[in-house]
MDAnalysis code that builds the backbone (N, CA, C; Angstrom):
import MDAnalysis as mda
import numpy as np

u = mda.Universe.empty(711, n_residues=237, atom_resindex=np.repeat(np.arange(237), 3), trajectory=True)
u.add_TopologyAttr("name", ["N", "CA", "C"] * 237)
u.add_TopologyAttr("resid", np.arange(1, 238))
u.add_TopologyAttr("resname", ["MET", "ASP", "VAL", "SER", "PRO", "ALA", "GLY", "VAL", "PRO", "GLY", "ASP", "THR", "ALA", "LYS", "ILE", "ARG", "ARG", "THR", "LEU", "ASP", "HIS", "SER", "VAL", "GLY", "CYS", "ASP", "VAL", "LEU", "ALA", "GLN", "SER", "VAL", "ILE", "GLU", "PHE", "ALA", "PRO", "GLY", "ARG", "SER", "ARG", "ALA", "ARG", "GLU", "THR", "GLY", "ASP", "CYS", "GLU", "GLU", "VAL", "LEU", "PHE", "VAL", "LEU", "GLU", "GLY", "GLU", "GLY", "GLU", "LEU", "ILE", "LEU", "ASP", "GLY", "THR", "SER", "HIS", "ARG", "LEU", "GLU", "PRO", "GLU", "ALA", "GLY", "ALA", "TYR", "LEU", "ALA", "PRO", "GLY", "GLU", "ARG", "TYR", "GLU", "ILE", "GLU", "GLY", "PRO", "LEU", "LYS", "VAL", "VAL", "SER", "VAL", "ARG", "ILE", "PRO", "ASP", "PRO", "THR", "LEU", "GLU", "VAL", "GLN", "THR", "GLY", "ASP", "ARG", "GLU", "VAL", "VAL", "ARG", "ARG", "LEU", "ALA", "ASP", "GLN", "GLU", "ALA", "GLN", "ASP", "ALA", "THR", "THR", "ASP", "ARG", "GLN", "PHE", "ARG", "VAL", "VAL", "ALA", "ASP", "PRO", "ASP", "SER", "GLY", "LEU", "ARG", "SER", "ALA", "THR", "HIS", "PHE", "VAL", "GLY", "TYR", "ILE", "PRO", "VAL", "ALA", "LYS", "ALA", "PRO", "ASP", "HIS", "PHE", "HIS", "TYR", "TYR", "ASP", "GLU", "VAL", "ILE", "TYR", "VAL", "LEU", "GLU", "GLY", "ASP", "GLY", "ALA", "MET", "HIS", "MET", "ASN", "GLY", "GLU", "SER", "ILE", "ARG", "LEU", "LEU", "PRO", "GLY", "SER", "CYS", "ILE", "HIS", "LEU", "PRO", "ALA", "LYS", "THR", "VAL", "HIS", "CYS", "LEU", "GLU", "ASN", "VAL", "GLY", "ASP", "ASP", "VAL", "MET", "LYS", "VAL", "VAL", "ALA", "VAL", "PHE", "ARG", "PRO", "ALA", "GLY", "SER", "PRO", "ALA", "ALA", "ALA", "TYR", "TYR", "PRO", "ASP", "GLY", "THR", "PRO", "ALA", "TYR", "GLN", "GLY", "ALA", "ALA", "SER", "GLU"])
u.atoms.positions = np.array([
    [0.747, -1.048, -0.009],
    [-0.113, -0.183, -0.051],
    [0.924, 1.455, -0.115],
    [0.832, 2.179, -0.998],
    [1.712, 3.466, -0.765],
    [0.373, 4.746, -0.195],
    [0.763, 4.718, 0.846],
    [-0.216, 5.616, 1.635],
    [0.320, 6.530, 2.399],
    [-0.171, 7.756, 2.224],
    [0.919, 8.683, 3.171],
    [0.349, 9.183, 4.436],
    [1.293, 9.488, 5.519],
    [1.138, 9.354, 6.653],
    [0.020, 10.370, 7.029],
    [-0.759, 9.810, 8.326],
    [-2.265, 10.459, 8.549],
    [-1.521, 10.695, 10.062],
    [-2.233, 12.085, 10.897],
    [-2.192, 12.026, 11.930],
    [-3.207, 12.944, 12.441],
    [-3.911, 13.202, 13.498],
    [-4.983, 13.890, 14.567],
    [-3.838, 14.990, 15.207],
    [-4.888, 16.329, 15.264],
    [-4.274, 17.555, 15.700],
    [-4.136, 17.380, 17.485],
    [-2.819, 17.412, 17.675],
    [-2.899, 17.200, 19.554],
    [-2.418, 16.550, 19.611],
    [-1.486, 15.224, 18.489],
    [-0.711, 13.931, 18.481],
    [0.856, 14.420, 18.045],
    [1.636, 13.663, 18.520],
    [3.376, 13.092, 17.653],
    [2.708, 12.685, 16.737],
    [1.795, 11.527, 16.341],
    [2.332, 10.095, 15.840],
    [1.724, 10.669, 14.409],
    [2.520, 10.203, 13.542],
    [2.251, 10.216, 12.045],
    [2.283, 8.306, 11.529],
    [0.648, 8.317, 11.368],
    [0.463, 6.957, 11.008],
    [0.564, 6.728, 9.618],
    [1.374, 5.525, 9.010],
    [1.095, 5.258, 7.647],
    [0.672, 3.508, 7.677],
    [-0.244, 3.238, 7.240],
    [-0.785, 1.929, 7.175],
    [-0.362, 1.445, 5.949],
    [0.469, -0.247, 6.459],
    [0.832, -0.236, 4.962],
    [0.324, -1.840, 4.434],
    [-0.373, -2.465, 5.765],
    [-0.430, -3.714, 5.458],
    [-1.704, -4.224, 6.336],
    [-3.199, -4.279, 5.497],
    [-4.131, -4.807, 6.152],
    [-5.454, -5.113, 5.840],
    [-6.364, -4.793, 5.956],
    [-7.632, -5.832, 5.555],
    [-7.840, -5.489, 4.467],
    [-7.667, -4.339, 4.113],
    [-7.390, -3.552, 2.444],
    [-7.357, -4.219, 1.361],
    [-5.951, -5.164, 1.691],
    [-4.952, -5.891, 0.969],
    [-5.107, -7.404, 0.954],
    [-6.175, -7.277, 1.693],
    [-6.375, -9.194, 1.880],
    [-5.508, -9.533, 3.087],
    [-5.190, -8.696, 3.691],
    [-4.554, -9.394, 5.168],
    [-5.640, -9.032, 6.472],
    [-6.173, -10.048, 6.753],
    [-7.325, -9.562, 7.753],
    [-6.426, -10.062, 9.050],
    [-5.761, -10.884, 9.052],
    [-5.500, -11.699, 10.380],
    [-4.080, -10.806, 11.343],
    [-3.622, -9.775, 10.066],
    [-2.082, -9.033, 10.746],
    [-2.314, -7.480, 10.016],
    [-2.271, -6.578, 10.933],
    [-1.942, -5.466, 10.473],
    [-1.074, -4.375, 10.428],
    [-0.161, -4.200, 9.665],
    [1.373, -3.689, 9.827],
    [1.215, -2.191, 9.308],
    [1.500, -1.298, 10.749],
    [1.753, -0.180, 9.782],
    [3.184, 0.680, 10.365],
    [3.826, 1.682, 10.215],
    [5.197, 2.429, 10.095],
    [4.482, 3.685, 10.775],
    [4.939, 4.194, 11.821],
    [4.228, 5.120, 13.317],
    [5.833, 6.015, 13.304],
    [5.554, 7.109, 12.981],
    [6.584, 8.506, 13.234],
    [6.279, 9.246, 14.429],
    [7.094, 8.835, 15.560],
    [6.596, 9.924, 16.110],
    [7.481, 11.555, 16.674],
    [6.981, 12.737, 16.722],
    [7.848, 13.567, 16.919],
    [7.769, 13.786, 18.058],
    [9.442, 14.547, 18.424],
    [9.520, 15.200, 19.581],
    [8.104, 15.553, 20.601],
    [8.284, 15.022, 22.023],
    [7.233, 14.960, 22.803],
    [6.585, 13.806, 23.086],
    [5.570, 14.047, 23.849],
    [4.557, 12.800, 24.262],
    [3.656, 13.014, 23.508],
    [3.528, 11.175, 22.999],
    [2.106, 11.509, 22.507],
    [0.720, 11.133, 23.159],
    [-0.211, 11.070, 22.131],
    [-1.519, 10.779, 23.084],
    [-1.737, 9.654, 23.156],
    [-2.481, 8.962, 24.466],
    [-2.574, 8.002, 24.427],
    [-3.111, 6.830, 23.465],
    [-2.213, 5.705, 23.283],
    [-2.925, 5.001, 22.237],
    [-3.584, 3.774, 22.878],
    [-4.198, 2.582, 22.358],
    [-5.360, 1.775, 23.567],
    [-5.016, 0.928, 21.999],
    [-5.012, -0.540, 22.815],
    [-4.481, -1.797, 21.838],
    [-6.270, -2.036, 21.821],
    [-7.259, -1.843, 22.588],
    [-8.481, -2.524, 22.488],
    [-8.238, -3.950, 23.015],
    [-8.621, -4.735, 21.498],
    [-8.965, -6.459, 21.656],
    [-8.039, -6.969, 20.993],
    [-7.103, -6.176, 20.688],
    [-6.151, -6.619, 19.706],
    [-4.355, -7.220, 20.529],
    [-3.370, -7.688, 20.597],
    [-2.148, -7.720, 20.935],
    [-1.518, -6.744, 19.875],
    [-0.271, -6.475, 20.297],
    [0.761, -5.146, 19.495],
    [1.959, -5.342, 19.551],
    [2.714, -5.621, 18.597],
    [4.293, -5.365, 18.584],
    [4.669, -3.782, 17.787],
    [5.794, -3.655, 18.640],
    [6.423, -2.481, 17.931],
    [7.853, -3.185, 17.576],
    [8.762, -2.232, 16.846],
    [10.256, -2.714, 16.453],
    [10.483, -1.081, 16.408],
    [11.426, -0.681, 17.014],
    [11.969, 0.451, 16.861],
    [13.322, 0.644, 15.794],
    [12.618, 1.291, 14.428],
    [13.723, 1.715, 13.103],
    [14.649, 2.864, 13.349],
    [13.878, 4.050, 13.983],
    [14.894, 5.336, 14.423],
    [14.866, 5.433, 15.722],
    [15.506, 6.077, 16.314],
    [15.251, 7.336, 16.998],
    [15.546, 6.407, 18.027],
    [15.217, 7.581, 19.646],
    [15.385, 7.022, 20.922],
    [14.197, 7.594, 21.725],
    [13.696, 6.847, 22.495],
    [12.399, 7.321, 23.473],
    [11.998, 6.585, 24.741],
    [10.666, 6.498, 24.738],
    [10.516, 5.800, 25.833],
    [9.124, 5.368, 25.482],
    [9.007, 4.180, 26.346],
    [7.425, 4.033, 25.962],
    [6.796, 3.732, 27.484],
    [5.658, 4.919, 27.542],
    [4.915, 4.854, 29.252],
    [4.100, 3.778, 29.137],
    [3.837, 2.647, 30.080],
    [3.237, 1.889, 30.067],
    [2.552, 1.482, 31.657],
    [1.540, 1.750, 32.340],
    [0.894, 1.624, 33.653],
    [1.768, 2.556, 34.391],
    [2.342, 3.489, 33.636],
    [2.710, 4.407, 34.554],
    [4.573, 4.092, 34.671],
    [4.747, 3.194, 34.111],
    [6.468, 3.023, 34.176],
    [6.975, 3.316, 32.564],
    [8.538, 3.702, 32.770],
    [8.678, 4.201, 31.244],
    [9.773, 2.933, 30.819],
    [9.474, 2.772, 29.819],
    [10.971, 1.369, 29.358],
    [11.552, 2.250, 28.108],
    [12.823, 2.141, 28.290],
    [13.482, 2.755, 27.005],
    [13.607, 2.076, 25.904],
    [13.640, 3.017, 24.876],
    [13.248, 2.538, 23.277],
    [14.621, 3.026, 22.512],
    [15.022, 2.355, 21.736],
    [16.274, 2.537, 21.119],
    [15.700, 2.011, 19.701],
    [16.676, 1.810, 18.328],
    [16.775, 1.059, 17.662],
    [17.127, -0.133, 17.913],
    [16.535, -1.284, 17.279],
    [16.129, -2.650, 17.306],
    [15.896, -2.779, 18.591],
    [15.107, -1.954, 19.275],
    [14.189, -2.855, 20.581],
    [13.091, -3.099, 19.971],
    [12.303, -4.154, 20.675],
    [10.849, -4.143, 20.039],
    [9.940, -4.143, 21.318],
    [8.880, -3.721, 21.409],
    [7.946, -4.115, 22.374],
    [6.856, -4.470, 22.502],
    [5.912, -4.999, 23.574],
    [4.613, -5.918, 23.569],
    [3.696, -5.696, 24.162],
    [2.648, -5.134, 23.506],
    [1.552, -4.688, 24.098],
    [0.502, -5.301, 24.171],
    [-0.506, -5.705, 25.291],
    [-1.280, -6.923, 25.269],
    [-2.525, -6.399, 24.678],
    [-3.378, -6.972, 24.570],
    [-5.071, -6.818, 24.509],
    [-5.217, -5.812, 26.100],
    [-6.261, -4.471, 25.695],
    [-6.664, -3.782, 26.920],
    [-5.917, -3.028, 27.527],
    [-4.779, -2.582, 27.083],
    [-3.531, -1.633, 27.380],
    [-3.625, -0.412, 26.895],
    [-2.935, 0.779, 27.393],
    [-3.006, 1.860, 27.194],
    [-1.754, 2.652, 27.259],
    [-1.434, 3.180, 26.048],
    [0.249, 3.234, 26.244],
    [0.265, 4.541, 25.562],
    [1.741, 5.535, 25.896],
    [2.221, 6.618, 25.426],
    [3.638, 6.632, 25.040],
    [3.803, 7.218, 23.840],
    [5.440, 7.375, 23.402],
    [6.203, 8.677, 23.502],
    [6.943, 8.514, 23.787],
    [8.005, 9.952, 23.842],
    [8.734, 9.389, 22.918],
    [8.895, 10.934, 22.051],
    [9.691, 10.517, 20.589],
    [10.777, 11.181, 20.939],
    [11.210, 11.421, 19.579],
    [11.593, 10.944, 18.215],
    [11.663, 9.253, 18.178],
    [11.051, 8.892, 17.845],
    [10.539, 7.357, 17.251],
    [10.409, 7.372, 15.703],
    [10.571, 6.245, 15.181],
    [10.156, 5.899, 14.294],
    [9.783, 3.919, 14.273],
    [8.954, 3.754, 14.268],
    [8.746, 2.241, 14.429],
    [7.994, 1.391, 13.450],
    [8.008, -0.011, 13.404],
    [7.242, -0.971, 12.799],
    [5.904, -1.183, 13.963],
    [4.851, -1.146, 13.459],
    [3.933, -1.528, 14.372],
    [3.019, -3.024, 14.097],
    [2.830, -3.814, 14.586],
    [1.996, -5.082, 13.874],
    [1.135, -5.107, 14.624],
    [-0.364, -5.489, 14.580],
    [-1.697, -5.451, 15.621],
    [-2.419, -6.932, 15.233],
    [-2.766, -7.348, 15.812],
    [-2.704, -9.007, 15.989],
    [-4.268, -8.745, 16.285],
    [-5.374, -9.112, 15.830],
    [-6.470, -8.738, 15.812],
    [-7.426, -10.209, 16.847],
    [-8.337, -10.440, 17.183],
    [-8.899, -11.720, 18.048],
    [-7.644, -12.526, 18.373],
    [-6.832, -11.926, 18.806],
    [-5.883, -12.571, 19.342],
    [-6.161, -14.196, 20.557],
    [-5.059, -15.367, 20.309],
    [-5.501, -16.378, 21.207],
    [-4.606, -16.072, 22.549],
    [-5.503, -16.300, 23.214],
    [-5.035, -15.856, 24.999],
    [-4.623, -16.729, 25.897],
    [-5.036, -18.022, 25.490],
    [-4.925, -19.132, 25.885],
    [-3.648, -19.798, 25.949],
    [-2.844, -18.635, 25.659],
    [-1.462, -19.781, 25.237],
    [-0.153, -18.803, 25.490],
    [0.558, -19.085, 26.871],
    [1.611, -18.289, 27.131],
    [2.534, -19.100, 28.027],
    [3.634, -19.540, 27.500],
    [4.833, -20.172, 27.979],
    [5.963, -19.556, 28.768],
    [5.928, -17.898, 28.924],
    [6.957, -17.439, 29.821],
    [6.098, -16.563, 30.006],
    [7.237, -15.425, 30.775],
    [6.422, -14.381, 31.598],
    [6.895, -13.424, 30.747],
    [6.011, -12.510, 30.998],
    [5.592, -11.322, 30.014],
    [7.324, -10.199, 30.376],
    [7.553, -9.629, 29.293],
    [8.374, -8.811, 28.964],
    [7.843, -8.094, 28.012],
    [8.105, -6.393, 28.368],
    [7.277, -5.333, 27.828],
    [8.770, -5.537, 26.350],
    [9.718, -5.443, 26.905],
    [10.607, -4.575, 25.994],
    [11.790, -5.491, 26.076],
    [12.405, -6.107, 24.630],
    [12.965, -6.844, 24.578],
    [13.952, -5.790, 23.531],
    [15.028, -6.725, 23.563],
    [16.402, -6.214, 22.860],
    [16.821, -6.982, 21.484],
    [17.439, -6.719, 20.217],
    [17.711, -7.772, 19.371],
    [19.229, -8.391, 20.078],
    [19.573, -7.439, 20.728],
    [20.938, -7.880, 20.849],
    [20.869, -8.950, 21.667],
    [20.261, -8.603, 23.001],
    [19.964, -9.844, 23.522],
    [19.355, -11.387, 23.390],
    [19.003, -11.638, 22.109],
    [18.334, -12.481, 21.708],
    [19.231, -12.729, 20.661],
    [19.127, -15.054, 21.236],
    [20.398, -15.519, 20.440],
    [19.684, -15.504, 18.698],
    [20.776, -16.102, 18.073],
    [20.405, -16.083, 16.603],
    [20.377, -17.700, 16.987],
    [19.773, -18.171, 15.787],
    [19.157, -19.486, 15.412],
    [19.188, -20.115, 13.917],
    [19.327, -21.056, 13.837],
    [19.018, -20.936, 12.365],
    [18.234, -21.988, 11.729],
    [17.919, -21.362, 10.417],
    [17.135, -21.640, 9.383],
    [17.319, -22.223, 7.991],
    [16.335, -22.157, 6.633],
    [17.487, -22.792, 5.608],
    [18.233, -21.771, 4.719],
    [18.384, -22.790, 4.466],
    [19.495, -21.933, 3.177],
    [20.670, -21.024, 4.010],
    [21.261, -21.698, 5.026],
    [22.133, -20.580, 5.847],
    [21.569, -19.277, 6.305],
    [20.293, -19.282, 6.280],
    [19.589, -18.543, 7.016],
    [19.706, -18.375, 8.358],
    [19.692, -16.792, 9.486],
    [19.411, -16.880, 10.847],
    [18.180, -15.861, 11.144],
    [17.781, -16.336, 12.440],
    [16.879, -15.291, 12.899],
    [17.235, -15.026, 14.441],
    [16.541, -14.088, 14.919],
    [16.700, -13.862, 16.390],
    [15.152, -13.337, 16.673],
    [14.575, -14.039, 17.106],
    [12.840, -13.769, 18.294],
    [13.173, -12.620, 19.118],
    [12.056, -11.765, 18.693],
    [12.042, -10.702, 19.268],
    [11.063, -10.804, 20.730],
    [9.988, -11.555, 20.412],
    [8.933, -11.813, 20.929],
    [8.084, -12.978, 20.873],
    [7.415, -13.579, 21.573],
    [6.870, -15.294, 21.133],
    [6.233, -15.572, 22.583],
    [5.451, -15.985, 22.668],
    [4.644, -17.059, 23.655],
    [5.578, -17.212, 24.704],
    [6.644, -17.218, 25.215],
    [7.913, -16.962, 25.729],
    [8.490, -15.830, 26.678],
    [7.646, -14.763, 25.475],
    [7.798, -13.583, 26.659],
    [6.355, -12.914, 26.442],
    [5.414, -13.714, 26.448],
    [4.203, -12.799, 26.944],
    [3.275, -12.794, 25.381],
    [3.823, -13.049, 24.017],
    [3.262, -12.546, 22.765],
    [2.216, -13.953, 22.823],
    [1.484, -13.997, 22.940],
    [0.477, -15.595, 22.898],
    [0.070, -15.475, 21.197],
    [-0.228, -14.861, 20.606],
    [-0.851, -15.127, 19.109],
    [0.016, -15.200, 17.787],
    [1.063, -14.684, 18.006],
    [1.995, -14.620, 17.091],
    [3.697, -14.451, 17.215],
    [4.795, -15.010, 16.415],
    [6.033, -14.751, 16.712],
    [6.507, -13.279, 15.801],
    [7.359, -12.670, 17.087],
    [7.719, -11.259, 16.031],
    [9.640, -11.490, 15.982],
    [10.306, -11.727, 14.639],
    [11.733, -11.988, 14.809],
    [12.374, -11.042, 13.962],
    [13.538, -11.527, 13.873],
    [14.424, -10.794, 12.739],
    [14.780, -11.575, 12.139],
    [14.767, -11.370, 10.400],
    [15.701, -12.517, 10.033],
    [16.607, -12.062, 9.082],
    [18.133, -12.999, 8.848],
    [19.296, -12.502, 7.951],
    [19.260, -13.409, 7.291],
    [19.124, -12.732, 5.739],
    [19.073, -13.619, 4.317],
    [20.592, -13.066, 3.928],
    [21.235, -14.447, 3.714],
    [22.742, -14.343, 3.107],
    [22.422, -14.255, 1.233],
    [23.696, -13.625, 0.347],
    [23.694, -13.329, -0.631],
    [22.917, -14.604, -1.207],
    [21.826, -14.939, -1.581],
    [21.586, -16.243, -2.341],
    [19.715, -16.045, -2.440],
    [19.818, -17.147, -3.564],
    [17.851, -17.315, -3.632],
    [17.475, -18.715, -2.866],
    [16.436, -18.749, -2.525],
    [16.228, -19.756, -0.981],
    [15.432, -20.661, -2.241],
    [15.312, -21.824, -2.573],
    [14.045, -22.977, -3.013],
    [12.795, -22.337, -2.835],
    [11.994, -22.720, -3.455],
    [10.519, -22.520, -3.223],
    [10.213, -23.343, -1.775],
    [9.362, -22.579, -1.403],
    [8.819, -22.803, -0.144],
    [7.453, -22.317, 0.879],
    [6.668, -23.091, 1.449],
    [5.657, -22.037, 1.827],
    [5.873, -22.353, 3.411],
    [4.781, -21.692, 4.429],
    [4.592, -21.844, 5.712],
    [3.098, -21.828, 5.869],
    [2.847, -22.638, 6.605],
    [1.670, -22.669, 7.464],
    [1.088, -21.704, 8.685],
    [2.397, -20.660, 8.031],
    [0.945, -19.332, 8.881],
    [1.287, -17.977, 8.028],
    [0.579, -16.879, 8.366],
    [0.476, -15.933, 7.588],
    [1.120, -15.319, 8.339],
    [1.697, -14.310, 7.277],
    [2.963, -13.451, 8.010],
    [2.808, -12.270, 7.153],
    [3.851, -10.956, 8.016],
    [3.828, -9.769, 7.560],
    [5.374, -9.097, 7.483],
    [6.016, -8.771, 6.261],
    [7.302, -8.047, 6.738],
    [7.458, -7.201, 6.137],
    [8.732, -6.701, 6.855],
    [9.382, -5.116, 6.879],
    [10.890, -5.370, 6.446],
    [10.882, -4.959, 5.313],
    [12.882, -5.079, 4.851],
    [13.638, -3.363, 5.577],
    [13.972, -4.142, 6.417],
    [15.742, -3.271, 7.261],
    [16.518, -2.611, 6.422],
    [17.270, -3.755, 6.211],
    [18.317, -3.226, 4.732],
    [18.358, -4.646, 3.902],
    [19.136, -4.097, 2.714],
    [19.369, -4.756, 1.682],
    [18.472, -4.901, 0.474],
    [18.407, -5.644, -0.570],
    [18.492, -5.519, -2.112],
    [17.622, -6.773, -2.216],
    [17.012, -7.006, -2.347],
    [16.078, -8.137, -2.676],
    [15.113, -8.449, -3.938],
    [14.558, -9.720, -4.147],
    [13.485, -9.978, -5.050],
    [12.358, -11.060, -4.419],
    [10.884, -10.960, -3.752],
    [10.439, -11.682, -3.582],
    [9.374, -12.476, -5.016],
    [9.484, -13.934, -4.939],
    [9.035, -14.522, -6.533],
    [7.824, -15.182, -5.502],
    [7.014, -14.827, -6.244],
    [5.953, -15.808, -5.727],
    [4.667, -15.282, -6.541],
    [3.775, -16.287, -6.657],
    [2.093, -15.868, -7.881],
    [2.549, -15.547, -9.332],
    [3.674, -16.296, -9.661],
    [4.288, -15.869, -10.551],
    [4.702, -14.930, -11.288],
    [5.496, -13.741, -9.933],
    [5.745, -12.332, -9.875],
    [7.014, -12.480, -9.439],
    [7.549, -11.614, -9.641],
    [9.014, -11.378, -9.048],
    [8.764, -9.424, -8.661],
    [8.889, -9.520, -7.476],
    [8.573, -8.237, -6.624],
    [9.927, -7.715, -6.269],
    [10.655, -6.435, -6.403],
    [11.909, -6.018, -6.305],
    [11.563, -5.058, -4.675],
    [12.545, -5.788, -3.671],
    [12.512, -5.636, -2.403],
    [13.983, -4.440, -2.106],
    [13.679, -3.408, -1.273],
    [14.522, -2.126, -0.723],
    [13.855, -2.047, 0.682],
    [15.017, -1.710, 1.407],
    [14.437, -1.244, 2.777],
    [12.927, 0.025, 2.632],
    [12.318, -0.536, 3.514],
    [10.939, -0.078, 3.598],
    [9.923, -0.969, 2.946],
    [10.441, -1.987, 1.667],
    [9.326, -2.437, 1.347],
    [8.405, -3.310, 2.423],
    [7.361, -3.817, 2.262],
    [6.373, -4.281, 2.990],
    [5.626, -5.160, 2.291],
    [5.573, -6.622, 2.942],
    [5.327, -7.807, 2.101],
    [4.100, -8.781, 2.955],
    [3.057, -8.882, 2.339],
    [2.395, -10.264, 3.007],
    [2.478, -11.266, 2.375],
    [2.413, -12.337, 3.248],
    [2.403, -13.866, 2.761],
    [1.269, -14.720, 3.858],
    [0.114, -15.044, 2.565],
    [-0.706, -15.765, 3.231],
    [-0.339, -16.795, 3.284],
    [-1.021, -17.894, 4.393],
    [-0.257, -18.990, 4.609],
    [-0.120, -20.207, 3.216],
    [0.417, -20.794, 3.095],
    [0.307, -21.968, 2.013],
    [0.733, -21.418, 1.078],
    [1.259, -19.920, 0.543],
    [1.874, -18.997, -0.345],
    [3.601, -19.753, -0.909],
    [3.492, -20.683, -1.741],
    [4.789, -20.840, -2.245],
    [5.249, -19.786, -2.684],
    [6.710, -19.237, -2.363],
    [7.132, -17.941, -2.618],
    [8.896, -18.539, -2.601],
    [9.541, -17.420, -2.776],
    [11.165, -17.833, -2.776],
    [11.243, -16.148, -1.850],
    [12.101, -15.846, -1.728],
    [12.776, -14.750, -1.385],
    [14.612, -14.545, -1.758],
    [14.738, -13.971, -2.600],
    [16.317, -13.941, -3.289],
    [16.888, -12.530, -2.507],
    [18.296, -12.558, -2.042],
    [18.990, -11.155, -1.565],
    [19.796, -10.998, -2.899],
    [19.869, -10.088, -4.036],
    [20.662, -10.089, -4.861],
    [21.389, -8.968, -4.685],
    [21.688, -8.128, -3.233],
    [22.678, -7.419, -3.097],
    [23.748, -7.961, -2.695],
    [24.826, -7.186, -2.378],
    [26.171, -7.517, -1.562],
    [26.430, -7.818, -0.322],
    [25.511, -7.823, 0.303],
    [25.816, -7.945, 1.858],
    [24.096, -8.813, 2.325],
    [23.885, -9.146, 3.712],
    [23.114, -9.743, 4.258],
    [22.139, -9.050, 4.440],
    [20.901, -9.239, 3.804],
    [19.127, -8.433, 3.407],
    [19.256, -8.669, 5.309],
    [17.980, -7.466, 5.498],
    [16.938, -8.190, 7.084],
    [16.050, -7.526, 6.976],
    [15.229, -8.229, 7.673],
    [14.017, -8.043, 7.730],
    [13.579, -8.071, 9.006],
    [12.453, -7.551, 9.142],
    [11.550, -7.837, 10.630],
    [10.254, -8.255, 10.036],
    [9.848, -8.894, 10.674],
    [8.511, -10.000, 10.647],
    [7.794, -10.291, 11.555],
    [6.124, -10.284, 11.717],
    [5.282, -11.019, 12.136],
    [4.726, -11.979, 11.347],
    [4.313, -13.226, 12.228],
    [3.553, -14.311, 11.731],
    [3.029, -14.791, 12.897],
    [1.607, -15.596, 12.605],
    [0.689, -15.787, 13.343],
    [0.067, -17.279, 12.881],
    [-0.402, -18.382, 13.558],
    [-0.360, -18.617, 14.733],
    [1.583, -18.964, 15.185],
    [1.753, -18.517, 16.342],
    [3.411, -18.487, 16.903],
    [4.167, -20.043, 16.249],
    [5.165, -19.743, 16.116],
    [5.666, -20.843, 16.157],
    [7.366, -20.753, 15.398],
    [8.077, -21.423, 15.227],
    [9.355, -21.357, 14.701],
    [9.512, -20.597, 13.168],
    [10.491, -19.758, 12.813],
    [10.909, -19.212, 11.765],
    [11.280, -19.920, 10.683],
    [12.454, -21.099, 11.230],
    [12.395, -22.057, 10.311],
    [11.948, -23.024, 9.961],
    [10.052, -23.225, 10.335],
    [9.284, -24.232, 10.021],
    [9.090, -23.923, 8.344],
    [9.679, -24.202, 7.525],
    [9.075, -24.232, 5.981],
    [9.200, -25.569, 5.585],
    [8.323, -25.323, 3.840],
    [7.975, -26.705, 3.415],
    [8.078, -26.849, 2.409],
    [8.621, -27.606, 1.372],
    [8.867, -27.382, 0.354],
    [7.545, -27.923, -0.638],
    [7.401, -27.392, -1.870],
    [6.062, -27.433, -2.459],
    [5.096, -29.177, -2.457],
    [6.085, -29.513, -2.177],
    [5.632, -31.426, -2.053],
    [5.166, -31.746, -0.664],
    [5.563, -30.269, 0.260],
    [5.196, -30.902, 1.985],
    [6.350, -31.534, 2.509],
    [7.297, -31.819, 2.170],
    [8.469, -31.897, 2.826],
    [9.100, -31.039, 3.714],
    [9.732, -30.813, 5.277],
    [10.608, -30.124, 5.775],
    [11.643, -29.286, 4.930],
    [12.049, -28.415, 4.959],
    [12.937, -27.837, 4.091],
    [14.008, -27.238, 5.083],
    [13.747, -27.525, 6.415],
    [14.818, -27.096, 7.739],
    [14.321, -28.445, 8.523],
    [15.519, -29.457, 8.769],
    [14.997, -30.423, 9.468],
    [14.861, -30.223, 10.885],
    [15.955, -29.425, 11.797],
    [15.935, -28.501, 12.437],
    [14.554, -28.151, 13.504],
    [13.571, -27.562, 12.623],
    [12.263, -26.811, 12.720],
    [11.242, -28.348, 13.015],
    [10.027, -28.128, 14.126],
    [9.266, -28.897, 14.303],
    [8.613, -29.111, 13.287],
    [8.186, -29.887, 12.613],
    [7.228, -30.802, 11.687],
    [5.605, -30.155, 12.270],
    [4.703, -29.768, 11.354],
    [3.304, -29.423, 11.530],
    [2.595, -30.663, 11.914],
])
């Protein structure tokens, strides 16, 4: 979606809605939000879970009277029914998860996690990922992660989850549905469940993306078109 940022009088936030139901993305909603210096108006999660990933700037997330420091590559998790404010300047990728599954939680709630503190894990074709949030840190309905894609073209594969992706760094192409789409920093992608695709890094260095998928699971859980697992280290469906 090529949509201009929009805001309301008295708020520091300018919101650009990038992926939502208007483009067939019904189970996740991605936006890029720029917060000017100062404190934003209160924001509410409503019936959704929400995750934030900081692209630029430094500031604070104020939740229940407690301030949480935010800086580039920090991720934040907001539960349903919460009300929060942002002290900018900050630019973030927000993904809201409507109708969340609230019975699944395997670890203690962590409001903010920093990417550098998370362990790198292996996936297909020499790719790696770091989990920002999942049921182990309180996010019940989805997995929030950063993926690192080497210079190569992955084999055609699919996932059993719906996914939204934001390109952080690199030059690439997404091949799916008989089309090839150029990817650059700021590109946004919606991958419906079971869509056969491949992501190719055509640049000179590692490509980096931040993504959210639901239901929660391992980013390494990929399958070839015939249904066989593409990475033996991931749990099978």
